[in-house]
C-alpha positions as CSV (number, residue, x, y, z in Angstrom):
1,M,-5.3,9.1,20.2
2,P,-8.4,6.9,20.0
3,E,-8.8,4.2,22.6
4,V,-6.8,1.1,21.8
5,R,-9.1,-1.8,20.9
6,T,-8.4,-5.5,21.3
7,F,-9.1,-8.1,18.6
8,D,-9.4,-11.8,18.3
9,D,-6.3,-11.9,16.1
10,P,-3.3,-11.3,18.4
11,K,-1.1,-10.8,15.4
12,I,-2.4,-7.2,15.0
13,K,-1.6,-4.6,17.7
14,F,-1.9,-0.9,17.8
15,E,1.3,0.0,19.5
16,N,4.6,1.7,18.7
17,P,7.0,-0.9,17.3
18,D,10.1,-1.6,19.3
19,W,12.5,-2.2,16.5
20,E,15.4,-3.2,18.6
21,S,13.4,-5.8,20.6
22,I,12.0,-7.2,17.4
23,A,15.5,-7.7,16.0
24,D,16.8,-9.1,19.2
25,A,14.1,-11.7,19.2
26,G,15.3,-12.9,15.8
27,Y,12.6,-11.3,13.7
28,L,12.7,-9.1,10.6
29,C,10.4,-6.1,10.5
30,A,9.6,-3.9,7.5
31,D,7.5,-0.8,6.8
32,M,5.6,-2.2,3.8
33,H,4.3,1.1,2.5
34,I,6.8,4.0,2.0
35,H,7.1,6.6,-0.7
36,T,10.1,8.4,-2.1
37,D,10.6,11.5,-4.3
38,C,10.2,9.2,-7.2
39,S,6.5,9.9,-6.9
40,D,4.6,12.1,-4.5
41,S,7.0,12.4,-1.6
42,Y,10.1,14.6,-0.8
43,S,12.0,11.7,0.8
44,D,15.2,10.8,-1.0
45,I,15.9,7.1,-1.1
46,R,19.3,7.7,0.5
47,R,17.8,9.5,3.4
48,L,15.3,6.7,3.9
49,L,18.1,4.2,3.9
50,K,20.0,6.2,6.5
51,I,16.9,6.3,8.8
52,A,16.2,2.6,8.2
53,R,19.7,1.7,9.1
54,S,19.6,3.7,12.4
55,R,16.3,2.2,13.4
56,N,17.1,-1.3,12.4
57,V,14.0,-1.5,10.3
58,G,13.4,-2.7,6.7
59,M,11.2,-1.2,4.1
60,A,9.2,-1.9,1.0
61,V,9.6,1.0,-1.4
62,T,6.2,1.4,-2.9
63,D,6.1,4.5,-5.1
64,H,2.9,5.1,-7.2
65,N,3.3,3.3,-10.5
66,L,7.1,4.0,-10.6
67,I,10.3,2.2,-9.6
68,R,13.0,4.8,-10.3
69,S,14.2,5.0,-6.7
70,L,14.6,1.3,-6.5
71,D,16.5,1.3,-9.8
72,S,18.9,3.9,-8.4
73,I,20.3,1.5,-5.8
74,D,21.8,-2.0,-5.8
75,L,19.5,-3.9,-3.5
76,G,22.1,-6.7,-3.1
77,K,24.7,-4.4,-1.8
78,E,22.6,-2.4,0.7
79,D,22.9,-3.3,4.4
80,V,19.2,-2.5,4.8
81,F,16.4,-5.1,4.3
82,I,14.6,-3.8,1.2
83,I,11.6,-5.4,-0.5
84,P,11.1,-4.3,-4.2
85,G,7.6,-3.0,-4.5
86,M,5.1,-0.6,-6.1
87,E,1.7,0.9,-5.3
88,V,-0.4,0.7,-8.4
89,S,-3.2,3.2,-8.9
90,T,-5.9,1.4,-10.8
91,S,-8.3,3.1,-13.2
92,D,-11.4,2.2,-11.1
93,G,-10.0,3.7,-7.9
94,P,-8.3,1.2,-5.5
95,H,-4.6,1.3,-4.8
96,I,-2.9,-2.0,-4.8
97,L,0.4,-2.8,-3.2
98,T,2.7,-5.3,-5.0
99,Y,5.7,-6.9,-3.4
100,F,8.1,-8.8,-5.7
101,Y,10.6,-11.4,-4.6
102,E,13.2,-10.2,-7.2
103,M,13.9,-6.7,-8.5
104,N,14.4,-8.0,-12.0
105,D,10.8,-9.4,-12.0
106,L,9.4,-6.1,-10.8
107,R,11.4,-4.2,-13.5
108,D,10.1,-6.5,-16.2
109,F,6.5,-6.3,-15.0
110,W,6.7,-2.5,-14.8
111,T,8.3,-2.2,-18.3
112,E,5.8,-4.4,-20.0
113,N,2.5,-3.6,-18.1
114,I,2.8,-0.4,-16.2
115,R,4.9,2.0,-18.2
116,P,2.6,1.8,-21.3
117,R,-0.4,2.7,-19.1
118,L,1.1,5.8,-17.4
119,Q,-0.8,9.1,-17.6
120,S,0.8,12.5,-18.1
121,C,1.0,12.5,-14.3
122,P,2.5,9.1,-13.7
123,W,1.3,8.8,-10.1
124,L,-2.4,8.9,-11.1
125,A,-4.7,6.1,-12.0
126,L,-3.4,4.1,-14.9
127,R,-5.1,4.0,-18.3
128,D,-7.1,0.8,-19.0
129,C,-6.2,-1.0,-15.8
130,S,-9.0,-1.7,-13.4
131,T,-8.4,-3.7,-10.3
132,E,-9.5,-6.9,-12.0
133,K,-7.3,-6.2,-15.0
134,L,-4.3,-5.6,-12.8
135,L,-4.9,-8.9,-11.0
136,D,-5.1,-10.6,-14.4
137,L,-1.7,-9.1,-15.3
138,L,-0.2,-10.2,-11.9
139,E,-1.7,-13.7,-12.1
140,D,1.6,-15.4,-13.2
141,Q,3.9,-13.0,-11.4
142,N,6.0,-14.1,-8.4
143,C,4.8,-11.5,-6.0
144,V,2.5,-10.8,-3.0
145,V,-0.5,-8.5,-3.6
146,S,-2.1,-6.4,-0.8
147,G,-5.0,-4.0,-0.8
148,A,-3.6,-0.6,0.4
149,H,-5.7,1.3,2.9
150,P,-8.8,-0.9,2.2
151,M,-11.3,1.7,3.4
152,G,-10.0,4.4,1.0
153,Y,-9.4,7.9,2.3
154,L,-11.1,11.3,2.3
155,G,-14.3,9.7,1.0
156,S,-12.6,8.3,-2.1
157,N,-12.6,4.9,-3.7
158,K,-8.9,4.4,-3.2
159,G,-9.4,1.2,-1.2
160,V,-10.8,-2.2,-2.4
161,E,-12.9,-2.8,0.7
162,I,-14.9,0.4,0.4
163,C,-15.5,-0.4,-3.3
164,N,-16.6,-3.8,-2.3
165,R,-19.1,-2.5,0.3
166,K,-20.4,0.0,-2.3
167,G,-20.9,-2.9,-4.7
168,Y,-18.4,-1.7,-7.3
169,I,-15.9,-4.6,-6.9
170,P,-17.3,-8.1,-6.2
171,D,-16.1,-10.6,-3.6
172,E,-14.5,-12.8,-6.3
173,V,-12.1,-10.0,-7.2
174,I,-11.2,-9.2,-3.6
175,N,-10.6,-12.8,-3.0
176,R,-7.8,-12.8,-5.6
177,L,-5.7,-10.6,-3.3
178,D,-3.2,-12.1,-0.9
179,A,-3.6,-9.6,1.9
180,Y,-5.2,-6.4,3.2
181,E,-3.1,-3.6,4.7
182,V,-4.8,-3.8,8.2
183,I,-2.8,-1.0,9.8
184,C,-2.0,2.0,7.5
185,G,-0.3,4.9,9.2
186,G,-2.1,7.4,7.0
187,M,-5.6,6.2,7.9
188,T,-7.7,6.9,11.0
189,R,-8.1,4.3,13.7
190,E,-11.7,3.8,12.7
191,D,-10.7,3.0,9.1
192,N,-8.0,0.6,10.2
193,V,-10.5,-1.1,12.6
194,E,-12.8,-1.6,9.6
195,A,-10.0,-3.1,7.6
196,I,-9.2,-5.5,10.4
197,S,-12.8,-6.5,10.6
198,S,-12.8,-7.3,6.9
199,F,-9.7,-9.2,5.9
200,G,-10.8,-12.4,7.5
201,K,-14.1,-12.7,5.7
202,H,-12.2,-12.7,2.4
203,G,-9.6,-15.2,3.6
204,L,-6.7,-12.8,3.2
205,G,-3.4,-12.3,5.0
206,I,-2.2,-9.1,6.6
207,T,0.4,-6.4,5.9
208,G,1.0,-3.0,7.6
209,G,2.9,0.1,6.6
210,S,3.2,3.8,7.4
211,D,2.1,5.1,4.0
212,G,5.0,7.4,4.7
213,H,5.5,10.5,2.5
214,I,7.8,12.0,5.1
215,A,11.1,10.3,5.9
216,E,10.4,10.4,9.7
217,D,7.3,8.2,9.2
218,L,9.5,5.2,8.3
219,G,8.8,2.3,10.7
220,S,5.8,3.8,12.5
221,V,3.9,0.7,11.2
222,V,5.7,-2.5,10.5
223,T,5.1,-6.0,9.3
224,I,7.0,-8.6,11.4
225,S,8.1,-12.1,10.4
226,K,10.5,-14.8,11.6
227,A,12.5,-14.6,8.4
228,D,16.1,-14.1,7.2
229,N,15.5,-12.8,3.7
230,T,12.9,-11.5,1.2
231,E,11.7,-14.9,0.1
232,D,11.0,-16.1,3.7
233,F,9.4,-12.8,4.6
234,L,7.0,-12.7,1.8
235,N,6.2,-16.4,2.1
236,S,5.3,-15.8,5.8
237,I,2.6,-13.4,4.6
238,M,1.2,-16.0,2.2
239,K,1.2,-18.5,5.0
240,R,-0.5,-16.1,7.5
241,E,2.4,-16.4,9.9
242,N,3.4,-12.7,10.1
243,S,2.2,-10.0,12.5
244,V,1.6,-6.2,12.3
245,R,2.4,-3.5,14.8
246,G,2.0,0.2,14.5
247,V,0.1,3.4,15.2
248,E,-1.5,6.0,12.9
249,K,-0.1,9.5,12.3
250,D,-1.6,12.2,14.4
251,F,-3.5,14.9,12.6
252,P,-0.6,17.4,12.3
253,R,1.5,14.8,10.6
254,R,-1.3,13.7,8.3
255,A,-1.8,17.3,7.3
256,L,1.9,17.7,6.6
257,T,1.8,14.5,4.5
258,G,-1.2,16.0,2.5
259,L,0.7,19.2,1.9
260,A,3.8,17.3,0.7
261,S,1.7,15.4,-1.8
262,F,-0.4,18.5,-2.8
263,Y,2.7,20.5,-4.0
264,H,3.9,17.6,-6.1
265,F,0.5,17.5,-7.9
266,L,0.4,21.2,-8.7
267,D,2.4,20.8,-11.8
268,Y,-0.1,18.2,-13.1
269,T,-3.3,20.1,-12.3
270,P,-5.0,19.5,-15.7
271,A,-4.2,15.7,-15.5
272,V,-5.5,15.5,-11.9
273,I,-8.8,17.2,-12.8
274,K,-9.2,14.9,-15.8
275,V,-8.6,11.7,-13.9
276,Q,-10.6,12.7,-10.8
277,S,-13.5,13.8,-13.0
278,Y,-13.4,10.5,-14.8
279,Q,-13.4,8.5,-11.6
280,M,-16.2,10.6,-10.1
281,A,-18.3,10.0,-13.2
282,M,-17.7,6.3,-12.9
283,T,-18.7,6.4,-9.2
284,I,-22.0,8.2,-10.0
285,R,-22.7,5.9,-12.9
286,R,-22.2,2.8,-10.7
287,G,-24.3,4.2,-7.9
288,T,-27.1,4.9,-10.4
289,K,-27.0,1.4,-11.7
290,R,-27.1,0.0,-8.2
291,K,-30.2,2.0,-7.3
292,M,-31.9,1.0,-10.5
293,S,-31.1,-2.7,-10.0
294,R,-32.6,-2.5,-6.4
295,R,-35.8,-1.0,-7.8
296,D,-36.1,-3.8,-10.3
């Protein structure tokens, strides 16, 4: 484990969350980035609910472009704090976490704006939905929007901050987000430190989540708020009153997560190659334009 660093913002700490102590102090905590077998995970929603209940931790279910697991349960009847969410894979690369106050609003948004743009592999980048386009679609929605793993992963453009630094996505687009995911359990400490160093310059709030594709990851990174319900919890993010605690997965667990996702994608190999090739071509084209503009 890399050396723990300290930051000017005391709301962000690299430490294992003590779920019971958080609850005893009157706070709600939730893993704001968890996947189910609705997309590229093997974790059944019922198993996640059982673990969440035993750990006294809430969760935002954020499957890639899909909401079937959330639709399979009645959020109002569950004794676990659940935020209806979705991780949207945009056509220009970044993954964007969306947290809705009401399940009906998420369902309506998905039906009207996401379902028509799904690829043959529904977890991959949407058709005709850049980061800017997605933010346009979300403009009038009652939700909180956070940039997932802002520095991307494995050298990809799956994060808005890395795209901003490469010049692909301008500041004015980034500034339309509500928050950055400043601790993502699937990232390295170095990448999370970079995310922490960046959220303030854009005037954003903070969220944190495990990016769990394995049930046992649930709660390894949590967002904490003095709240009693979803509305208060999400409002605290908007008001910059929440905090984030957590640690990244070690290498064996990250490798296991990668394998879990890999096997899910095997059935969609042609679609994966097509989408990845398209995004790689976009990256090369953007890079070429940047070099030419610098020469000019």
